Every structure is written in C-alpha cells, then in structure tokens.
C-alpha positions as CSV (number, residue, x, y, z in Angstrom):
1,M,112.7,56.5,35.3
2,N,109.0,55.8,34.4
3,S,107.2,58.8,32.9
4,A,109.9,60.9,34.6
5,Y,108.4,64.4,34.5
6,A,105.0,63.1,35.7
7,S,106.7,61.0,38.4
8,F,108.7,64.1,39.6
9,E,105.4,66.0,39.9
10,R,104.0,63.2,42.1
11,V,106.9,63.3,44.6
12,F,105.6,66.4,46.3
13,D,101.9,66.0,45.4
14,P,100.7,62.5,46.4
15,A,97.2,63.4,45.4
16,L,98.4,62.9,41.8
17,D,99.1,59.2,42.4
18,G,96.9,56.9,40.3
19,R,95.5,59.9,38.4
20,P,96.1,60.7,34.7
21,V,98.8,63.4,34.5
22,V,100.5,65.1,31.6
23,V,103.4,67.6,31.6
24,L,103.3,70.2,28.9
25,S,106.0,71.8,26.8
26,N,107.1,75.5,26.8
27,N,104.2,77.9,26.9
28,D,101.9,75.0,27.9
29,G,101.8,74.0,24.2
30,C,101.8,70.2,23.9
31,V,102.2,67.0,25.9
32,V,105.9,66.0,26.5
33,T,105.2,63.4,29.2
34,A,102.1,61.3,29.9
35,S,101.6,59.0,32.9
36,R,100.5,55.5,32.5
37,E,96.9,56.5,33.4
38,A,96.9,59.3,30.8
39,K,98.2,56.9,28.1
40,A,95.3,54.6,29.0
41,L,92.9,57.4,28.1
42,G,94.5,57.6,24.6
43,V,96.7,60.6,25.3
44,E,99.9,60.6,23.2
45,V,103.1,62.6,23.5
46,G,102.9,65.6,21.1
47,E,99.2,66.2,21.4
48,P,98.4,69.9,21.8
49,W,96.9,70.9,25.1
50,F,94.2,73.1,23.6
51,K,92.6,70.0,22.1
52,L,92.8,68.0,25.4
53,A,91.8,70.8,27.7
54,P,88.0,70.6,26.9
55,L,88.0,66.9,27.7
56,A,89.9,67.2,31.0
57,P,86.9,67.8,33.3
58,R,85.2,64.7,32.1
59,T,88.3,62.4,32.0
60,G,90.0,63.7,35.1
61,L,93.1,64.6,33.1
62,I,95.5,66.8,35.1
63,A,98.1,69.1,33.3
64,K,101.3,70.5,34.7
65,S,103.6,73.1,33.2
66,S,107.2,72.0,32.8
67,N,109.0,72.6,36.1
68,Y,112.6,72.3,34.8
69,E,114.2,73.4,38.1
70,L,112.4,70.7,40.1
71,Y,113.0,68.0,37.5
72,G,116.7,68.8,37.2
73,D,117.2,68.7,41.0
74,L,115.3,65.4,41.5
75,S,117.2,63.8,38.6
76,R,120.5,64.8,40.2
77,R,119.3,63.1,43.4
78,V,118.5,60.0,41.6
79,M,121.9,59.8,40.0
80,E,123.6,60.4,43.3
81,V,121.8,57.4,44.8
82,L,122.3,55.3,41.8
83,A,126.1,55.9,41.9
84,R,126.2,54.0,45.2
85,F,125.6,50.7,43.4
86,G,128.5,50.5,41.1
87,P,132.0,51.9,40.3
88,W,131.0,53.5,37.0
89,L,128.0,55.8,36.3
90,E,127.2,57.4,32.9
91,V,124.3,59.8,33.0
92,Y,122.7,59.4,29.6
93,S,119.8,61.9,30.0
94,I,117.7,63.5,32.7
95,D,115.8,60.3,33.2
96,E,118.2,57.5,32.3
97,A,121.7,56.3,33.2
98,F,124.1,53.4,32.6
99,L,125.6,51.8,35.7
100,G,128.7,49.6,35.6
101,L,128.3,46.9,38.2
102,G,132.0,45.7,38.2
103,P,132.6,42.7,40.5
104,R,129.0,42.8,41.6
105,A,128.0,41.5,38.2
106,A,129.8,38.2,38.8
107,A,128.5,37.6,42.4
108,G,125.1,37.4,43.8
109,D,121.5,37.5,42.5
110,L,121.3,40.2,39.8
111,T,117.5,40.3,40.0
112,A,117.7,41.0,43.7
113,L,120.2,43.8,43.0
114,G,117.9,45.3,40.4
115,R,115.1,45.3,42.9
116,E,117.3,46.8,45.6
117,I,118.1,49.7,43.2
118,R,114.5,50.2,42.3
119,N,113.3,50.0,45.9
120,T,116.0,52.3,47.2
121,L,115.3,55.0,44.6
122,R,111.6,54.8,45.4
123,K,112.2,55.2,49.1
124,L,114.9,57.9,49.1
125,V,113.8,60.0,46.1
126,G,110.2,58.8,45.5
127,V,110.7,58.1,41.8
128,P,109.6,54.8,40.2
129,V,112.2,53.2,37.8
130,C,112.7,50.1,35.7
131,V,116.0,48.3,35.6
132,G,117.5,46.3,32.7
133,I,120.7,44.3,33.3
134,A,122.8,42.8,30.5
135,R,126.4,42.4,29.4
136,T,126.3,45.2,26.8
137,K,124.7,48.7,26.7
138,T,122.5,47.8,23.8
139,A,121.2,44.6,25.4
140,A,120.7,46.5,28.7
141,K,118.5,49.1,26.9
142,L,116.5,46.2,25.4
143,A,116.2,44.6,28.8
144,N,115.0,47.9,30.3
145,K,112.2,48.2,27.7
146,T,111.2,44.6,28.4
147,A,111.0,45.4,32.2
148,K,108.9,48.4,31.5
149,K,106.4,46.8,29.1
150,M,106.0,43.3,30.6
151,P,104.4,43.2,34.1
152,V,105.7,39.7,34.7
153,F,109.2,41.2,35.3
154,D,108.0,43.5,38.0
155,G,110.3,46.3,36.8
156,V,113.5,44.4,36.7
157,C,114.8,42.3,33.7
158,V,118.1,40.5,33.8
159,W,118.6,39.7,30.1
160,D,120.8,36.6,30.6
161,G,118.4,35.4,33.3
162,T,115.7,34.7,30.6
163,S,115.7,31.5,28.5
164,P,117.5,31.6,25.2
165,Q,114.4,30.4,23.4
166,W,112.2,33.2,24.9
167,R,114.8,35.8,24.0
168,A,115.0,34.5,20.4
169,K,111.2,34.6,20.1
170,L,111.0,38.1,21.5
171,M,113.7,39.5,19.3
172,A,112.0,37.9,16.2
173,Q,108.8,39.7,17.1
174,L,110.2,43.1,17.8
175,P,110.9,45.5,14.9
176,V,114.5,46.6,14.4
177,S,113.4,50.2,15.4
178,E,113.2,48.9,19.0
179,V,117.0,48.8,19.1
180,W,118.8,51.7,20.7
181,G,119.9,54.2,18.0
182,I,117.9,52.6,15.1
183,A,115.1,54.7,13.7
184,G,113.9,56.7,10.7
185,R,116.1,56.6,7.6
186,L,118.4,54.0,9.1
187,E,115.5,51.6,9.8
188,R,114.3,52.0,6.2
189,R,117.8,51.2,4.8
190,L,118.0,48.1,7.0
191,N,114.5,47.0,5.8
192,A,115.8,47.3,2.2
193,L,118.4,44.6,3.1
194,G,115.7,42.3,4.6
195,I,116.5,43.3,8.2
196,F,113.1,43.9,9.8
197,S,113.4,42.5,13.3
198,I,115.9,42.7,16.1
199,A,116.7,39.0,15.5
200,D,117.5,39.9,11.8
201,L,120.0,42.5,12.9
202,A,121.6,40.3,15.6
203,A,122.1,37.6,12.9
204,A,123.7,40.0,10.4
205,D,127.4,39.9,9.4
206,P,129.1,42.8,11.3
207,V,131.6,43.4,8.6
208,M,128.9,43.7,6.0
209,I,127.0,46.1,8.2
210,R,130.1,48.2,8.6
211,D,130.7,48.3,4.9
212,R,127.0,49.2,4.1
213,F,126.5,51.6,7.0
214,N,129.3,52.6,9.4
215,V,131.2,51.4,12.5
216,V,128.5,52.6,14.8
217,V,125.9,50.3,13.4
218,M,128.5,47.5,13.4
219,R,129.0,48.0,17.1
220,T,125.3,47.7,17.7
221,V,125.3,44.3,15.9
222,L,128.2,43.1,18.0
223,E,126.5,44.2,21.2
224,L,123.4,42.3,20.3
225,Q,125.6,39.3,19.7
226,G,127.0,39.7,23.2
227,T,130.3,41.5,22.6
228,P,130.7,44.8,24.6
229,C,132.1,47.4,22.3
230,I,130.3,50.7,23.4
231,P,132.4,51.9,26.3
232,F,131.3,53.9,29.3
233,E,131.8,57.6,28.6
234,E,133.3,59.7,31.3
235,A,131.5,62.9,32.3
236,R,132.7,65.7,30.0
237,E,134.2,68.8,31.5
238,G,132.1,71.7,30.2
239,K,130.1,71.7,27.0
240,E,130.9,71.8,23.2
241,Q,128.2,74.4,22.6
242,L,125.7,76.3,24.6
243,I,122.2,77.4,23.5
244,V,119.6,79.6,25.2
245,S,116.4,79.6,23.2
246,R,112.7,79.7,24.0
247,S,109.4,80.1,22.2
248,F,107.5,83.2,23.2
249,S,104.2,83.1,25.0
250,T,103.1,86.1,22.8
251,P,104.9,87.0,19.5
252,V,107.6,89.7,19.6
253,T,106.9,92.3,16.8
254,T,109.4,95.1,17.5
255,R,113.1,95.5,17.6
256,A,112.9,97.1,21.0
257,E,111.2,94.0,22.4
258,M,113.8,91.8,20.7
259,R,116.6,93.8,22.2
260,Q,115.3,92.9,25.6
261,V,115.0,89.3,24.6
262,L,118.6,89.1,23.5
263,S,119.8,91.0,26.5
264,V,118.1,88.5,28.9
265,Y,119.4,85.5,26.9
266,A,122.9,87.0,26.9
267,Q,122.9,87.2,30.7
268,Q,121.6,83.6,31.0
269,S,124.4,82.5,28.6
270,A,127.1,84.3,30.6
271,A,125.9,82.7,33.8
272,R,126.0,79.2,32.3
273,L,129.5,79.8,31.0
274,E,130.6,80.8,34.5
275,R,129.1,77.6,36.0
276,H,130.9,75.4,33.5
277,H,134.2,77.4,33.8
278,Q,134.2,78.1,30.1
279,A,134.5,81.1,27.8
280,A,133.0,81.6,24.3
281,K,134.8,82.9,21.1
282,L,131.8,82.7,18.7
283,L,128.2,83.8,19.1
284,T,125.2,83.1,16.8
285,A,122.0,85.0,17.3
286,F,118.8,83.9,15.6
287,A,115.0,84.5,15.5
288,G,112.1,83.0,13.6
289,T,108.4,83.2,12.9
290,S,106.1,80.2,13.3
291,H,106.6,77.7,10.5
292,F,102.8,77.9,10.0
293,A,102.8,81.7,9.6
294,Q,102.0,83.2,6.2
295,E,104.8,85.7,6.6
296,R,108.0,83.8,7.4
297,S,111.3,85.2,8.5
298,F,114.4,83.4,10.0
299,P,117.3,85.9,10.4
300,T,120.7,84.8,11.7
301,V,124.0,86.5,12.5
302,L,127.4,85.0,13.3
303,V,129.6,87.2,15.4
304,P,133.3,86.3,16.1
305,L,134.3,87.8,19.5
306,P,137.7,89.5,19.9
307,A,138.7,87.1,22.6
308,P,137.1,84.2,24.6
309,T,134.7,85.8,27.1
310,T,131.9,85.3,29.7
311,D,131.2,89.0,29.9
312,P,127.3,89.4,29.7
313,V,127.6,93.0,28.3
314,V,129.9,91.9,25.5
315,L,127.6,89.0,24.7
316,A,124.5,91.2,24.7
317,K,126.1,93.8,22.4
318,A,127.2,91.0,20.0
319,A,123.7,89.4,20.0
320,Q,122.1,92.7,19.2
321,R,123.7,92.7,15.8
322,L,120.7,90.6,14.8
323,L,118.4,93.6,15.2
324,P,119.0,95.3,11.8
325,H,118.1,92.0,10.1
326,L,114.6,91.9,11.7
327,D,111.5,93.0,9.9
328,E,109.6,95.5,12.1
329,G,106.0,94.3,12.7
330,T,106.8,90.7,11.9
331,R,105.4,88.2,14.5
332,Y,108.5,86.4,15.7
333,A,107.7,83.3,17.7
334,R,111.2,82.3,18.9
335,A,114.7,83.6,19.3
336,G,118.0,82.4,20.8
337,I,121.7,82.7,21.3
338,M,124.2,79.9,20.5
339,L,127.8,80.0,21.8
340,T,130.4,77.9,20.1
341,D,134.2,77.6,20.1
342,L,134.0,77.2,23.8
343,R,137.3,77.1,25.7
344,P,138.3,76.5,29.4
345,A,138.2,79.8,31.3
346,T,141.6,80.4,33.0
347,G,142.7,82.9,35.6
348,Q,145.4,84.2,33.3
349,Q,144.7,87.8,32.3
350,A,144.6,88.7,28.6
351,L,146.5,91.6,27.1
352,E,144.9,95.0,27.9
353,P,143.1,95.5,24.5
354,F,141.4,92.1,25.0
355,R,140.4,92.4,28.6
356,Y,136.7,92.6,29.6
357,R,135.9,94.9,32.5
358,H,132.6,93.3,33.5
359,E,134.1,89.8,33.3
360,E,136.9,90.8,35.6
361,Q,134.4,92.2,38.1
362,G,132.4,88.9,38.1
363,I,129.1,90.6,37.0
364,A,127.8,87.4,35.5
365,T,128.4,85.4,38.7
366,L,126.8,88.2,40.8
367,V,123.7,88.3,38.7
368,D,123.4,84.5,38.7
369,H,123.7,84.4,42.5
370,V,121.0,87.0,42.9
371,H,118.7,85.2,40.5
372,R,119.2,81.9,42.4
373,K,118.5,83.5,45.7
374,V,115.5,85.9,45.1
375,G,114.4,85.1,41.5
376,K,115.2,86.1,37.9
377,D,112.8,89.0,38.0
378,M,114.6,90.9,40.7
379,L,117.8,92.0,38.8
380,G,118.9,92.4,35.2
381,L,121.5,94.3,33.2
382,G,120.4,97.1,30.8
383,V,117.2,96.6,29.0
384,G,117.1,93.0,30.4
385,G,116.2,94.5,33.8
386,I,113.4,97.0,32.7
387,R,110.2,96.8,34.7
388,P,107.5,95.6,34.2
389,G,108.9,92.3,33.1
390,P,108.6,91.3,29.5
391,Q,105.2,90.0,28.2
392,W,106.9,87.4,25.9
393,R,108.3,85.3,28.7
394,M,107.3,81.6,28.7
395,K,103.8,80.9,29.9
396,R,103.5,78.3,32.7
397,D,100.1,78.8,34.1
398,M,100.0,75.3,35.8
399,L,103.5,75.4,37.4
400,S,104.0,73.4,40.6
401,P,106.2,74.6,43.4
402,R,110.0,74.3,43.1
403,A,110.0,72.4,46.4
404,T,113.7,71.5,46.6
405,T,115.4,74.7,45.6
406,H,113.3,77.7,46.9
407,W,112.6,78.3,50.6
408,D,109.3,80.0,50.0
409,E,108.1,77.0,47.9
410,L,109.1,74.2,50.2
411,A,106.5,71.4,50.6
412,T,104.4,71.7,53.8
413,V,103.7,68.6,55.9
414,R,100.7,68.6,58.2
415,A,100.2,65.9,60.9
416,G,96.9,64.1,60.2
C-alpha cells in the first residue's frame, strides 16, 4: 500500500486527496507516514511534529494522530480482497502481503492481472497500492519498489516482463541496501567484500556467502539469481510473545499512578490473550525515563506465574511487583508488560490450587466486550477503572473518526 496510514485517512476524508498529509506517532510526537505531497515539501519520516507545526499554515501540511483501530480494520479488508486473486496469501505487515498466483502465473497477461488487483483494491477499499510480480519473494519486493518509484510502470511491475539488459543496468545502479533484508551492519560487511550494488550480490557465489554470513543471506542471493527458496509462511496460530507498552503523554512520577498504568495494561494483555486463545506463564514488567533525561531509571521485574493464565487480576498483581523498584518522584516516560512462554489455552481445568477464579468467570472477555461496545473508559478492574481517567494516557489531539468500527463515528454521506 502506498503511504498506508495517510491513504487510510483519505478513504473517509476525500478532502485530503492531493494535499500534504502526515500521520504522527504516539502522543503526536513525530512523523511515521508522509504522503507523496508531504515528501515533496521535504518532510521526512521521523521528524518531530513540534518543528513542523509552525510551518503547517504556510505549507498546507495536515497532521493526523495515529488511528490504529481504523488502520487495522482497513488493512484487514485489503487482505480479504487480495486473497481472492491467488491460492496463497502471506500477510507480511499491516501494509504489505505476498500473494501466490499458482496456475495464474503461467497463463494470461500478468501486467493486466496486476492492474486488476490494483484497481479492485482502489474500488472496493479505496486504498492505492503498487504491485510487483516475480518468480521469487526477493525479486517481487524489488519489482514492487520499482513500480512505486518509476511512473512509467503505472504502479505494476512484472520483473520478468522487463528486458534483461534494463534489469542488469538497474541492479548495477541500486545499492545493495535496496535488497529485502539487507541494511546496517550487514550492508557494511558486504561492502567490505566489494559487494556494493544489487548486481554485485546477485553475482556472488552462494556457498561463499553462506560461509561468510549465514544461510539466510545465501537464500537472498539464490532468489536474486531466480531460484525460489524463501517459502510462503502459513499464518501462525497465536503469538510467541505479547507486549503492551506506550509512551505517556505526561510523565508518571508516583507509584500510585504507575499502579494504575500496570492495572490497565494487565487488563489489555488479558483481553489479547483471550482473543488469541492463549495463556501466559511468564510476565515481565518494565518502566523507563526518557533517554534524554538527566535522571535515568529503567527498572524491570521478571515474574514466573504459578500456572499459565489469562486472569487479568493475577496479571495485574504480578505486574505490580515492579512498584518497589520505582524511584518516587522520577519522571517515567514509558512503561509496559511483556508476556512470554505463551501456551494454547485449553478447556481442561487445572488442579484446585492452580485454578484462577476470574479466568473461569470470563472476566477478561467480559471487560473486552464492554470496551469494544461502549469504549475503554467505561469499565475497568480495580485502580484501572478509577475516575476521572488517567492523565498519562496517549495524547491524540488530531484523531480522525473510527469510521468502520464505531456506530457513533460512522461516516456521514450527504447528497449534493
């Protein structure tokens, strides 16, 4: 998807079409997505909004707070439509997927198929995309970048449909960092071997690359040479770990405030475990000051749980073991809970000493249902439900409506 978050914002606000739009990170901190028009103004991802805000009235720059609920739902709709075009679909991220074409790859005009995919997604979801088609995942990623950056392709690049001479020239011009998975330290190590361009990497001996690096880099070389060796990954059941963490809009300075933070995060963690039909055996709670603060503190506790659980009360009590490690008065900018050693949740009851009362009563599911129906501020367990709501919650002053998931925020259509 092209500038996915900005494109999602435009689906229900056509007035944003053609205008420079940026989407901001948590607490409206810095730019995480910039539309093509915003990039033309010189806006780069990572720029802090407080520096751009004074220039916005003159440049016409429009900022939006991250609307994760809207983005997640529209991404799901894109993937559902995309799955119609092939037998295999691997969702790679919120804005990207690999599609296996199967028999369709050997029959018909692939460029026409790419355009059909692009036009269908634009029509049914309203999101612009670019399509790259190739025999391997690595080449398909390269084809997608080509389709996105070169207007002559009109958003669709079939790698094998271009001339071998043109491909060789392009690969010789592009740095090796343009290859999927090559960046940073790995790029510098390849440069030390005289591998600077994509063409250099494609011409390398795969066995030498495996010996000098690892089998993953060797597979990348083979894929550039036209040998598919990175298979499609099936959707995983559940997660390997679960993290709930946010930066605060205003620093948390007391243990009482942090108790509320951890209680809220524990309830959110329990709800996510329920959705994925998993239970956790190990909890890590952590907090931290800003890395730029003069007084720095990063406490962490690791809490083994008696038995795998989704009980929000048990998780909250475990997380609060972090409190004695906090320095009262210190300005904490972030906190979180990480759950690991996740296991499938089964209907089999544990022995009496290891049974969790709130889990058996489905408290996490009940709270999650209430939150989804009437909002997260309407119900909470313990200190997580104290009113008024906490001041540290994420600031999103420029949040757009959640037009696909909340009845009272649905888009309104007026006949002209």
